[in-house]
Backbone bond lengths (Angstrom), bond angles and torsions (degrees), N, CA, C in turn:
res aa  C-N    CA-C-N  psi(-1)  N-CA   C-N-CA  omega(-1)  CA-C   N-CA-C  phi
1 X - - - 1.637 - - 1.445 108.77 -
2 X 1.293 114.77 158.03 1.511 121.07 -178.93 1.577 110.29 -72.55
3 X 1.352 115.31 131.29 1.520 121.54 176.72 1.410 112.78 69.07
4 X 1.411 124.50 22.62 1.405 126.09 172.25 1.484 112.84 -102.55
5 X 1.353 121.61 129.56 1.408 120.22 -176.62 1.527 103.85 -109.07
6 X 1.278 122.30 135.47 1.402 126.36 -174.38 1.618 112.25 -131.15
7 X 1.344 114.76 123.12 1.515 117.62 179.08 1.596 107.60 -124.24
8 X 1.264 117.26 145.71 1.356 122.75 173.79 1.563 111.03 -112.56
9 X 1.323 117.25 113.44 1.485 122.89 -171.16 1.369 110.00 -109.19
10 X 1.454 116.96 153.05 1.424 120.14 164.58 1.489 110.58 -92.30
11 X 1.391 114.28 -176.45 1.445 118.21 -176.36 1.609 119.66 -52.32
12 X 1.276 104.71 -31.62 1.487 116.66 -177.85 1.584 110.94 -81.79
13 X 1.260 120.74 -9.57 1.445 126.63 -175.89 1.488 119.23 89.44
14 X 1.477 110.49 8.61 1.441 117.12 -179.48 1.458 111.90 -78.69
15 X 1.404 116.93 132.61 1.429 115.69 177.63 1.470 114.49 -66.18
16 X 1.238 125.29 124.87 1.381 132.58 -177.32 1.567 109.38 -103.62
17 X 1.286 116.48 -10.24 1.560 116.49 174.04 1.556 109.31 166.67
18 X 1.281 112.22 152.28 1.471 116.25 155.64 1.656 106.40 -94.50
19 X 1.201 125.37 123.65 1.451 121.86 173.64 1.516 110.21 -102.99
20 X 1.385 115.78 -18.54 1.532 111.90 -174.77 1.606 103.02 -107.95
21 X 1.288 114.91 -133.63 1.480 122.64 -159.54 1.513 105.67 -78.35
22 X 1.279 122.82 -56.68 1.574 130.17 -175.81 1.407 106.23 -136.43
23 X 1.481 107.35 165.82 1.410 117.08 170.06 1.563 103.89 -136.27
24 X 1.310 113.09 160.19 1.520 119.33 179.20 1.504 106.08 -86.87
25 X 1.228 119.98 162.75 1.563 129.74 -169.49 1.561 107.86 -95.08
26 X 1.292 117.23 -18.14 1.509 114.45 -171.10 1.494 109.71 -109.15
27 X 1.361 109.20 112.60 1.613 117.39 174.30 1.480 108.10 -66.37
28 X 1.314 112.60 -46.23 1.607 116.13 -177.26 1.422 114.45 -45.69
29 X 1.428 114.55 -46.15 1.524 123.33 -171.41 1.642 102.54 -71.89
30 X 1.312 113.17 -38.09 1.519 114.53 -179.57 1.507 113.14 -61.04
31 X 1.393 113.31 -41.07 1.395 118.19 177.98 1.584 115.44 -62.46
32 X 1.380 109.17 -30.15 1.502 112.73 177.81 1.568 105.67 -67.30
33 X 1.306 115.57 -38.61 1.432 117.57 -176.67 1.477 110.29 -66.67
34 X 1.288 120.39 -26.18 1.464 122.98 176.42 1.562 111.22 -70.87
35 X 1.401 110.77 -42.77 1.403 115.67 179.93 1.569 109.82 -61.84
36 X 1.458 111.93 -36.61 1.460 118.07 -179.99 1.477 108.42 -64.95
37 X 1.283 121.03 -36.20 1.428 123.45 -178.22 1.481 108.67 -66.91
38 X 1.399 114.24 -44.01 1.525 111.63 -169.75 1.525 109.04 -79.46
39 X 1.228 123.27 -12.84 1.444 129.28 175.55 1.467 114.91 -89.67
40 X 1.426 113.15 -14.85 1.557 115.72 -177.76 1.432 110.79 -80.29
41 X 1.382 112.46 173.93 1.394 122.51 174.14 1.511 110.82 -96.28
42 X 1.376 113.75 69.98 1.392 120.84 -166.44 1.628 114.79 -79.22
43 X 1.226 113.84 148.63 1.501 120.06 175.36 1.529 113.52 -133.15
44 X 1.368 109.90 138.41 1.443 117.65 -176.42 1.510 114.59 57.24
45 X 1.387 111.43 35.94 1.472 121.75 173.50 1.553 113.22 57.93
46 X 1.334 121.59 30.39 1.486 121.59 172.11 1.535 108.39 -147.74
47 X 1.267 112.75 157.93 1.519 122.71 -174.35 1.577 111.43 -137.63
48 X 1.291 113.86 132.59 1.571 121.96 170.53 1.411 108.97 -114.62
49 X 1.439 107.62 146.70 1.482 117.31 177.05 1.361 110.33 -168.20
50 X 1.341 120.17 159.10 1.530 132.43 170.37 1.409 114.25 -109.33
51 X 1.331 115.80 115.31 1.462 119.48 176.72 1.515 111.74 -118.49
52 X 1.421 114.51 158.67 1.531 116.95 172.79 1.479 108.94 -104.54
53 X 1.304 111.45 127.99 1.507 118.75 176.82 1.494 110.33 -60.14
54 X 1.417 116.87 134.95 1.370 117.28 -174.00 1.562 110.84 -77.36
55 X 1.346 119.41 -26.67 1.473 123.56 175.78 1.496 113.59 -80.14
56 X 1.185 120.25 -58.38 1.417 127.85 -172.47 1.572 111.57 -84.19
57 X 1.292 117.03 -16.97 1.513 125.46 -175.31 1.466 109.07 56.47
58 X 1.338 118.38 37.11 1.429 126.43 -176.83 1.523 111.13 -102.99
59 X 1.296 121.47 135.44 1.471 117.60 -179.35 1.555 108.02 -84.82
60 X 1.323 109.99 142.63 1.451 114.71 -179.22 1.540 110.72 -135.47
61 X 1.332 116.96 146.41 1.420 126.66 173.13 1.500 111.89 -85.48
62 X 1.378 113.86 116.98 1.534 113.18 -179.80 1.455 108.27 -113.04
63 X 1.339 113.72 138.78 1.418 130.00 179.22 1.563 110.38 -119.89
64 X 1.258 126.86 113.37 1.433 128.96 177.24 1.556 111.64 -122.84
65 X 1.303 112.30 135.66 1.509 117.66 -177.80 1.624 108.18 -144.93
66 X 1.234 110.98 141.88 1.399 116.45 -175.41 1.526 111.18 -104.42
67 X 1.377 118.89 128.79 1.458 115.34 -172.76 1.582 105.09 -91.11
68 X 1.334 112.73 178.39 1.518 122.62 -174.53 1.570 108.04 -64.66
69 X 1.367 120.12 -34.78 1.415 121.88 -178.46 1.526 116.49 -84.51
70 X 1.325 114.80 6.88 1.510 122.24 172.33 1.550 107.87 95.28
71 X 1.413 127.30 -6.00 1.251 123.20 174.79 1.595 116.75 -73.63
72 X 1.349 115.82 165.44 1.343 121.06 -179.78 1.542 111.90 -115.25
73 X 1.266 113.22 148.69 1.487 117.53 -177.78 1.567 102.28 -125.62
74 X 1.332 117.48 118.55 1.582 123.02 -171.96 1.476 106.18 -121.25
75 X 1.323 113.26 114.10 1.464 122.62 177.40 1.585 112.81 -111.50
76 X 1.290 111.23 124.31 1.490 113.19 179.47 1.501 114.92 -123.44
77 X 1.347 117.38 142.06 1.434 123.47 -174.75 1.523 105.52 -142.33
78 X 1.376 115.97 130.41 1.446 118.97 176.16 1.562 110.09 -75.11
79 X 1.401 110.07 126.23 1.506 120.57 -179.86 1.440 113.65 -55.69
80 X 1.405 118.59 -28.97 1.440 117.22 172.30 1.471 116.55 -64.52
81 X 1.380 113.29 -37.77 1.538 114.92 177.55 1.517 108.69 -65.16
82 X 1.432 120.81 -34.73 1.295 121.41 -176.75 1.531 112.02 -70.04
83 X 1.465 113.06 -30.00 1.454 115.32 179.47 1.424 108.90 -77.53
84 X 1.327 115.80 -27.13 1.537 113.67 179.77 1.638 110.54 -74.87
85 X 1.359 112.94 -33.80 1.355 115.12 172.57 1.438 112.56 -64.07
86 X 1.432 119.94 -46.58 1.397 121.93 176.75 1.501 113.63 -54.87
87 X 1.384 111.97 -45.09 1.474 114.41 175.84 1.510 115.38 -60.22
88 X 1.302 116.29 -40.47 1.497 117.27 175.55 1.455 113.83 -60.24
89 X 1.297 114.78 -45.38 1.571 126.92 176.24 1.479 105.41 -51.07
90 X 1.417 113.05 -58.06 1.394 123.01 -171.33 1.554 110.71 -58.89
91 X 1.355 112.47 -45.65 1.478 115.28 178.52 1.537 112.13 -62.19
92 X 1.283 109.67 -45.84 1.482 114.42 178.60 1.556 114.37 -60.83
93 X 1.264 118.39 -43.06 1.431 124.08 172.28 1.485 108.35 -57.22
94 X 1.303 122.52 -49.41 1.440 124.89 -177.74 1.516 112.19 -63.55
95 X 1.301 117.21 -43.10 1.547 123.80 178.55 1.620 104.36 -61.69
96 X 1.374 114.73 -48.04 1.439 116.50 -173.70 1.614 111.31 -66.85
97 X 1.392 109.47 -39.04 1.536 118.22 178.15 1.518 106.81 -61.96
98 X 1.287 121.87 -46.31 1.465 125.98 -175.88 1.625 108.51 -64.77
99 X 1.337 111.40 -44.80 1.539 114.67 179.19 1.357 115.49 -63.59
100 X 1.455 115.82 -41.37 1.511 119.36 174.18 1.499 111.68 -68.27
101 X 1.303 119.22 -35.36 1.409 117.69 177.69 1.591 114.04 -66.03
102 X 1.390 110.34 -41.63 1.552 113.04 179.77 1.498 110.25 -70.49
103 X 1.394 119.64 -38.53 1.417 118.29 177.81 1.555 110.39 -70.00
104 X 1.308 117.32 -36.88 1.534 118.63 177.28 1.540 114.91 -63.35
105 X 1.378 109.75 -31.15 1.488 116.60 -177.14 1.589 104.54 -78.72
106 X 1.227 119.67 -39.64 1.475 118.40 176.37 1.469 112.47 -63.14
107 X 1.321 115.24 -45.38 1.521 120.08 -176.38 1.504 112.48 -68.55
108 X 1.467 114.52 -36.97 1.311 117.46 176.49 1.598 116.54 -75.98
109 X 1.356 114.63 -28.34 1.590 118.22 166.32 1.455 110.97 -55.67
110 X 1.355 108.14 -52.18 1.540 113.29 -176.86 1.393 115.14 -53.50
111 X 1.525 111.35 -53.84 1.398 117.12 -176.73 1.559 116.77 -66.57
112 X 1.490 111.20 -32.79 1.345 115.70 -179.46 1.699 116.24 -69.98
113 X 1.418 105.19 -31.79 1.445 114.07 175.57 1.615 109.43 -64.78
114 X 1.437 105.85 -46.29 1.438 105.79 -175.38 1.498 114.84 -67.79
115 X 1.317 118.86 -33.83 1.506 124.38 173.57 1.605 112.34 -62.24
116 X 1.347 110.10 -42.86 1.615 118.55 176.93 1.484 106.91 -60.81
117 X 1.267 117.98 -49.52 1.542 118.69 -174.96 1.509 111.77 -62.23
118 X 1.383 111.77 -42.83 1.422 117.82 -179.85 1.639 111.32 -65.44
119 X 1.279 113.46 -42.48 1.558 116.86 178.41 1.550 107.05 -66.34
120 X 1.349 123.40 -40.72 1.434 118.58 176.46 1.411 113.29 -62.65
121 X 1.335 117.09 -36.02 1.419 117.00 -179.34 1.511 112.43 -71.53
122 X 1.324 117.44 -32.50 1.535 119.81 170.99 1.336 108.59 -62.85
123 X 1.327 125.62 -47.74 1.514 126.57 -178.33 1.434 105.80 -58.82
124 X 1.275 126.58 -47.74 1.429 125.59 -173.81 1.624 108.55 -65.51
125 X 1.310 114.80 -43.07 1.446 117.31 -177.10 1.599 112.66 -68.72
126 X 1.350 115.35 -34.54 1.450 116.86 179.28 1.456 109.02 -70.34
127 X 1.393 118.37 -32.57 1.420 119.37 177.66 1.471 113.03 -64.91
128 X 1.408 116.66 -39.26 1.556 119.92 177.16 1.416 108.40 -72.92
129 X 1.320 122.91 -24.90 1.444 127.62 167.76 1.514 112.56 -58.21
130 X 1.265 115.70 -48.23 1.429 120.45 -174.55 1.709 106.66 -67.46
131 X 1.306 118.60 -24.93 1.462 117.31 172.28 1.575 112.93 -96.28
132 X 1.388 111.22 22.36 1.479 112.93 175.10 1.529 115.93 63.74
133 X 1.368 112.73 32.78 1.400 121.81 178.15 1.484 105.91 -113.71
134 X 1.443 118.75 115.08 1.425 120.37 -171.52 1.617 106.31 -123.83
135 X 1.228 116.17 30.57 1.594 116.39 -172.11 1.494 108.37 -89.00
136 X 1.274 126.04 0.78 1.489 128.45 177.38 1.501 112.70 -130.31
137 X 1.287 111.84 137.25 1.499 120.32 178.99 1.629 108.57 -117.64
138 X 1.386 111.02 155.68 1.400 112.33 -179.48 1.547 112.61 -80.79
139 X 1.305 123.74 -40.34 1.391 124.41 168.93 1.625 108.27 61.91
140 X 1.276 117.23 53.44 1.406 120.90 -175.84 1.567 103.31 -111.31
141 X 1.210 121.43 105.53 1.463 121.12 -177.94 1.520 111.88 -98.42
142 X 1.289 117.14 111.18 1.599 121.87 177.76 1.569 102.66 -154.90
143 X 1.285 108.55 164.08 1.547 115.52 175.78 1.542 114.24 -97.71
144 X 1.249 112.92 4.02 1.489 118.84 -178.33 1.538 113.91 -90.71
145 X 1.317 115.42 179.89 1.509 115.43 -171.73 1.621 108.96 -64.35
146 X 1.333 117.37 -33.11 1.493 116.41 179.81 1.496 109.50 -69.81
147 X 1.314 121.25 -35.16 1.302 122.14 178.44 1.637 114.14 -66.88
148 X 1.225 116.19 -37.26 1.444 123.91 172.52 1.463 112.58 -63.97
149 X 1.345 119.04 -44.30 1.420 125.66 177.12 1.528 108.83 -64.15
150 X 1.312 115.80 -48.02 1.525 113.96 177.10 1.435 113.73 -57.79
151 X 1.299 120.85 -44.16 1.486 126.91 176.58 1.466 108.34 -57.06
152 X 1.363 121.42 -44.02 1.543 117.89 -174.45 1.464 107.65 -71.15
153 X 1.299 119.53 -34.57 1.568 119.44 177.77 1.438 111.44 -61.34
154 X 1.452 116.64 -41.32 1.436 121.83 -174.68 1.597 108.36 -68.28
155 X 1.423 112.45 -40.41 1.501 114.08 175.37 1.531 114.05 -66.56
156 X 1.273 113.92 -40.24 1.568 116.65 174.85 1.629 114.22 -61.35
157 X 1.304 107.64 -41.71 1.506 114.15 171.79 1.426 113.35 -52.72
158 X 1.268 118.27 -56.29 1.410 128.15 -176.42 1.529 108.85 -56.87
159 X 1.324 114.12 -54.91 1.499 116.91 177.20 1.463 115.49 -54.85
160 X 1.403 116.91 -50.48 1.392 119.61 174.21 1.509 116.61 -49.47
161 X 1.322 112.74 -45.62 1.442 123.17 -179.42 1.494 110.56 -58.91
162 X 1.358 118.32 -49.32 1.383 122.22 179.79 1.505 113.41 -66.54
163 X 1.356 117.93 -33.72 1.398 120.95 -178.29 1.516 110.78 -74.46
164 X 1.354 115.48 -35.39 1.445 114.39 -178.93 1.544 110.38 -78.37
165 X 1.311 120.60 -29.28 1.455 125.66 172.86 1.475 108.99 -61.87
166 X 1.362 121.40 -39.80 1.369 126.93 -179.69 1.481 112.58 -73.90
167 X 1.333 117.02 -36.16 1.465 122.12 171.63 1.531 112.82 -67.92
168 X 1.284 116.61 -34.96 1.435 119.37 -176.99 1.582 104.14 -68.65
169 X 1.363 118.90 -48.26 1.474 122.01 179.23 1.494 112.04 -57.24
170 X 1.294 114.97 -40.04 1.444 117.87 179.79 1.501 116.68 -68.05
171 X 1.369 118.56 -37.58 1.372 128.17 170.90 1.603 112.19 -59.71
172 X 1.358 110.77 -49.88 1.410 120.93 175.76 1.547 110.71 -52.00
173 X 1.386 110.54 -50.20 1.452 114.52 -176.02 1.499 111.25 -67.63
174 X 1.415 123.43 -27.31 1.335 123.10 179.76 1.537 109.78 -73.97
175 X 1.378 110.31 -38.36 1.468 113.95 -175.83 1.626 110.14 -63.18
176 X 1.340 108.51 -46.29 1.505 114.36 171.12 1.464 117.70 -49.38
177 X 1.382 107.72 -50.06 1.553 113.26 179.36 1.565 113.26 -58.67
178 X 1.358 117.64 -44.38 1.323 119.50 171.34 1.434 121.33 -55.73
179 X 1.320 111.36 -45.11 1.631 118.71 173.93 1.460 109.48 -57.42
180 X 1.291 115.65 -54.43 1.501 118.93 -179.06 1.459 115.47 -58.79
181 X 1.315 121.07 -42.20 1.522 122.74 177.29 1.424 106.78 -65.68
182 X 1.327 120.87 -43.94 1.474 121.66 -177.49 1.491 112.30 -60.27
183 X 1.332 117.04 -50.66 1.410 122.32 171.75 1.487 115.19 -48.30
184 X 1.434 117.70 -48.78 1.296 121.27 -176.68 1.489 113.92 -72.62
185 X 1.325 121.69 -26.42 1.490 116.04 175.22 1.519 111.91 -76.79
186 X 1.320 119.09 -14.98 1.462 115.99 177.17 1.424 116.35 -63.68
187 X 1.357 116.16 -31.91 1.533 120.56 -178.26 1.467 110.56 -65.14
188 X 1.332 117.54 -54.83 1.552 117.53 -172.04 1.626 106.34 -69.62
189 X 1.210 120.27 -34.40 1.550 117.39 176.28 1.516 110.20 -60.78
190 X 1.297 114.42 -49.41 1.398 116.75 176.27 1.572 116.44 -53.13
191 X 1.309 112.05 -41.79 1.440 121.86 175.45 1.533 112.20 -61.69
192 X 1.267 114.81 -42.48 1.544 121.30 -178.51 1.443 106.72 -66.47
193 X 1.424 117.38 -43.72 1.513 115.68 -171.90 1.679 104.11 -71.72
194 X 1.264 117.53 -25.33 1.490 121.78 177.11 1.508 108.54 -59.72
195 X 1.362 113.37 -53.58 1.390 123.72 -171.20 1.735 106.00 -65.00
196 X 1.289 113.98 -41.00 1.457 118.18 177.14 1.460 115.38 -60.38
197 X 1.318 112.70 -43.64 1.513 115.16 176.57 1.661 108.07 -66.69
198 X 1.322 121.18 -29.36 1.448 118.81 -179.93 1.372 102.82 -65.54
199 X 1.358 117.00 -50.80 1.450 121.01 -173.19 1.580 109.84 -57.40
200 X 1.313 115.40 -42.08 1.502 115.85 -177.59 1.517 113.06 -68.60
201 X 1.325 117.79 -26.15 1.446 122.34 174.12 1.462 113.80 -73.22
202 X 1.318 116.70 -36.97 1.455 122.10 -176.30 1.527 114.15 -83.31
203 X 1.403 110.68 -15.97 1.621 112.54 -175.36 1.529 106.06 -128.24
204 X 1.352 115.60 51.63 1.456 120.02 -179.07 1.531 111.98 -58.64
205 X 1.332 113.78 -36.35 1.548 119.58 -173.60 1.413 113.52 -85.24
206 X 1.341 121.51 -13.31 1.439 122.84 173.89 1.468 118.76 -93.30
207 X 1.471 111.48 97.28 1.413 115.85 -176.13 1.467 119.95 -60.10
208 X 1.227 113.65 -32.39 1.566 116.74 176.20 1.479 112.05 -63.72
209 X 1.340 117.50 -48.47 1.452 121.81 176.78 1.500 111.90 -63.02
210 X 1.293 122.02 -35.99 1.361 127.22 170.74 1.526 119.17 -60.20
211 X 1.362 108.67 -36.47 1.521 118.22 -176.75 1.671 101.08 -71.31
212 X 1.380 115.70 -50.19 1.477 119.36 -177.61 1.500 112.20 -58.43
213 X 1.483 111.79 -39.57 1.468 115.69 -176.30 1.547 109.77 -64.22
214 X 1.427 110.97 -39.11 1.507 115.42 177.93 1.530 115.00 -58.72
215 X 1.347 114.41 -45.13 1.424 120.91 179.14 1.486 109.76 -62.14
216 X 1.310 117.46 -43.64 1.552 122.62 177.71 1.478 115.11 -59.83
217 X 1.379 109.79 -37.42 1.482 116.85 -179.24 1.565 104.59 -70.37
218 X 1.384 118.35 -47.18 1.428 118.92 -178.40 1.610 112.82 -56.05
219 X 1.361 113.60 -45.20 1.411 122.89 174.97 1.567 113.51 -55.25
220 X 1.389 112.38 -44.82 1.420 116.56 177.07 1.498 111.60 -61.58
221 X 1.343 116.50 -37.81 1.478 120.79 -176.08 1.593 102.56 -69.73
222 X 1.299 118.18 -37.42 1.453 116.95 -179.34 1.479 113.44 -69.71
223 X 1.336 119.26 -33.13 1.450 119.80 173.73 1.458 110.29 -68.88
224 X 1.373 120.43 -43.29 1.487 123.84 176.92 1.562 111.11 -59.33
225 X 1.339 113.03 -32.78 1.518 117.98 176.94 1.624 108.28 -64.48
226 X 1.398 108.81 -50.12 1.513 110.69 -176.35 1.536 111.35 -68.24
227 X 1.309 119.64 -27.50 1.332 121.55 173.87 1.621 112.60 -66.83
228 X 1.356 109.95 -45.91 1.404 111.85 176.78 1.544 112.49 -63.50
229 X 1.311 117.64 -36.58 1.398 119.84 177.90 1.568 111.33 -62.43
230 X 1.304 117.09 -40.20 1.564 120.88 178.03 1.579 104.05 -64.73
231 X 1.142 123.68 -42.08 1.555 129.11 177.13 1.583 105.51 -55.26
232 X 1.378 109.36 -51.56 1.435 113.14 -171.40 1.572 112.24 -65.96
233 X 1.347 111.86 -43.51 1.458 115.94 173.42 1.559 113.88 -58.66
234 X 1.234 118.76 -38.01 1.503 122.49 179.31 1.473 108.11 -63.15
235 X 1.368 113.81 -45.36 1.470 121.21 -179.43 1.598 108.28 -64.36
236 X 1.360 118.38 -38.39 1.432 116.58 -177.21 1.539 116.19 -66.61
237 X 1.376 113.55 -22.51 1.527 119.58 177.42 1.434 111.51 -77.35
238 X 1.333 116.63 -11.82 1.433 120.49 -178.10 1.657 111.62 -83.35
239 X 1.344 117.08 139.86 1.464 116.14 -174.76 1.472 112.23 -75.36
240 X 1.409 122.56 -6.86 1.466 124.88 172.75 1.573 110.66 -97.32
241 X 1.303 119.53 14.45 1.397 120.53 -172.90 1.486 111.69 -79.56
242 X 1.350 114.04 133.61 1.549 121.46 -177.89 1.530 103.80 -124.56
243 X 1.422 117.27 119.59 1.361 116.65 -178.27 1.655 114.43 -69.90
244 X 1.246 116.64 124.56 1.492 120.38 -174.08 1.363 108.09 -82.58
245 X 1.414 120.94 122.34 1.476 125.37 -178.22 1.568 106.81 -112.69
246 X 1.328 111.94 142.34 1.522 113.15 -179.21 1.616 105.80 -148.18
247 X 1.206 111.94 160.00 1.608 117.65 172.86 1.508 105.00 -77.38
248 X 1.311 115.42 117.72 1.481 122.27 175.27 1.456 111.98 -129.10
249 X 1.322 113.77 141.54 1.468 121.62 177.19 1.504 109.70 -64.42
250 X 1.399 119.47 138.61 1.362 119.36 177.48 1.630 114.97 -67.50
251 X 1.330 111.33 -22.37 1.430 114.31 174.93 1.449 117.10 -63.32
252 X 1.316 113.47 -36.15 1.502 119.27 173.89 1.586 111.70 -58.54
253 X 1.325 110.39 -43.09 1.551 117.87 -172.66 1.630 101.23 -72.95
254 X 1.290 117.61 -36.96 1.426 117.72 -177.12 1.639 105.63 -67.03
255 X 1.197 113.20 -40.95 1.643 116.12 -174.74 1.608 104.57 -68.93
256 X 1.299 121.65 -32.97 1.554 121.28 172.79 1.476 113.00 -59.34
257 X 1.422 107.36 -49.55 1.576 115.63 177.63 1.435 114.36 -60.65
258 X 1.415 117.35 -36.99 1.395 118.47 -176.27 1.451 112.69 -73.30
259 X 1.370 119.19 -37.60 1.458 123.54 171.69 1.518 117.06 -57.27
260 X 1.337 112.46 -36.04 1.455 118.28 -176.32 1.593 109.39 -81.43
261 X 1.326 114.79 -37.79 1.507 113.01 174.75 1.426 113.09 -70.76
262 X 1.332 121.86 -37.05 1.465 119.64 174.11 1.438 114.76 -56.55
263 X 1.275 113.21 -46.12 1.473 123.34 175.38 1.393 118.82 -56.90
264 X 1.376 119.62 -44.00 1.374 122.81 -167.27 1.598 110.01 -105.93
265 X 1.354 113.66 -28.50 1.476 114.97 -176.69 1.612 109.92 -129.04
266 X 1.149 117.32 44.36 1.474 122.15 -179.13 1.555 117.99 -53.04
267 X 1.385 108.51 -27.80 1.397 110.22 -175.18 1.592 110.80 -96.17
268 X 1.380 118.77 6.59 1.553 122.39 -178.25 1.429 102.89 -104.58
269 X 1.349 114.57 154.31 1.464 123.21 -179.75 1.430 109.11 -84.60
270 X 1.203 119.17 89.41 1.550 128.79 179.40 1.529 114.41 -117.04
271 X 1.240 119.35 118.51 1.332 124.96 177.37 1.595 112.61 -118.62
272 X 1.320 119.91 155.17 1.356 120.12 -176.84 1.502 110.56 -131.60
273 X 1.322 118.80 125.34 1.383 122.17 177.44 1.626 109.14 -123.06
274 X 1.313 113.51 151.85 1.394 117.16 -176.00 1.573 110.93 -156.54
275 X 1.326 115.05 166.85 1.482 117.74 173.38 1.602 103.41 -110.23
276 X 1.341 107.29 149.72 1.569 113.74 178.26 1.470 106.83 -82.89
277 X 1.256 106.26 107.37 1.594 116.00 175.60 1.446 105.37 -156.69
278 X 1.415 110.08 178.02 1.446 119.77 173.65 1.469 110.13 -122.62
279 X 1.338 116.23 143.86 1.442 126.19 -173.05 1.713 104.49 -131.47
280 X 1.394 111.74 150.68 1.406 117.14 174.77 1.422 106.93 -91.81
281 X 1.367 123.08 116.31 1.384 122.82 -177.42 1.595 108.16 -165.78
282 X 1.367 112.38 179.41 1.404 116.54 168.08 1.512 107.56 -107.64
283 X 1.363 116.57 117.67 1.550 121.85 -172.71 1.449 114.34 -53.95
284 X 1.373 110.68 -44.43 1.587 113.84 -173.23 1.521 106.86 -69.67
285 X 1.418 124.34 -42.22 1.310 123.90 -173.69 1.511 110.05 -70.09
286 X 1.400 119.69 -43.93 1.442 122.72 -175.48 1.564 112.83 -68.79
287 X 1.375 114.42 -32.43 1.406 119.18 175.30 1.552 111.92 -70.10
288 X 1.252 118.64 -35.48 1.450 122.06 173.92 1.525 108.12 -66.67
289 X 1.384 119.81 -46.71 1.427 118.75 175.71 1.579 116.71 -50.86
290 X 1.411 109.28 -42.36 1.561 112.51 -178.70 1.393 114.95 -70.64
291 X 1.552 109.07 -33.00 1.512 115.05 175.24 1.517 115.86 -58.23
292 X 1.385 112.16 -37.95 1.338 118.67 -179.39 1.611 113.31 -60.92
293 X 1.424 111.61 -44.79 1.498 113.74 172.21 1.500 114.26 -59.24
294 X 1.413 118.02 -36.91 1.515 119.30 -177.45 1.508 104.96 -70.86
295 X 1.392 122.74 -38.50 1.437 116.96 -179.83 1.446 114.78 -64.81
296 X 1.423 117.66 -38.77 1.436 122.20 175.72 1.659 109.73 -60.08
297 X 1.289 111.28 -39.02 1.413 115.21 -176.87 1.569 113.29 -67.73
298 X 1.462 110.66 -35.55 1.546 115.19 177.28 1.540 110.83 -73.91
299 X 1.403 109.32 -34.90 1.580 108.68 -166.41 1.656 105.11 -85.73
300 X 1.287 119.30 -26.73 1.478 120.63 -170.52 1.454 112.32 -122.45
301 X 1.274 114.64 -11.43 1.662 112.88 175.50 1.466 110.75 -77.48
302 X 1.308 111.03 172.49 1.533 123.57 176.72 1.488 109.96 -71.52
303 X 1.325 110.07 139.88 1.496 116.71 -178.28 1.526 107.59 -77.59
304 X 1.476 116.75 153.43 1.290 124.31 178.63 1.624 114.65 70.07
305 X 1.271 113.48 19.70 1.462 128.05 179.22 1.580 108.15 -104.54
306 X 1.156 114.10 145.66 1.436 118.89 176.96 1.532 110.62 -84.57
307 X 1.346 116.42 127.60 1.470 124.63 173.31 1.408 113.20 -100.51
């Protein structure tokens, strides 16, 4: 090793060789080291100490060990050299530490920015998804947890978009079907009402037939009302729907309600009272709202009570 002096001495302190890099020139000093070794509280047959050289006044690290054959190995190293080595190592460690810290900071900053940007994008896209907007994807390709999460969000977005599109098509198909059926029902109802009117004209003297024709006419009116309600419901689901309001006599609404209650709840004690006046409303929607109250009263009210 650099700067280390090695001497091999016999029991009398005589140098019997240098076997390593160098040896010191003073046998007398080496013998003093042997005496130091013999007087010390040595363990495991070796001894460490720091001594100041009498001539150069330089501190040295002394290592003395006794071999099995009784010879002594003396190794000396200047403490100043050790300090220089330690300083060099310390400076090297400091430089490497600073280099690693700077490099790590740069790498971490780049990585953290990338992760932060991806997380912000995920947050923005999930917010758009909550508003049923699926026009943007994350498209973050990596094998880590963030990449797996980004891919899962993209897959979920695509599936939701497909499901909603399919649902919209199904709803639109149902709306169109309801409109078509409603329009188709109007024609036969009108035809039936026309035949009933003809029968009423031709059988004016037959009270029984007149009674039946009146009931049939009322039922046709009820069916026409249901068809119109179906059409109104279909229109309400349209974004362009505008509720049509008009002045309607309350008696007309009461008549609509009575026809419905007589048809659905003829065994229940239901009576209808009203004031003769006009209100601004949609007769189909308001009659439906009133019927909802009546249904609740029938289904959840006490039996044998007047509604």
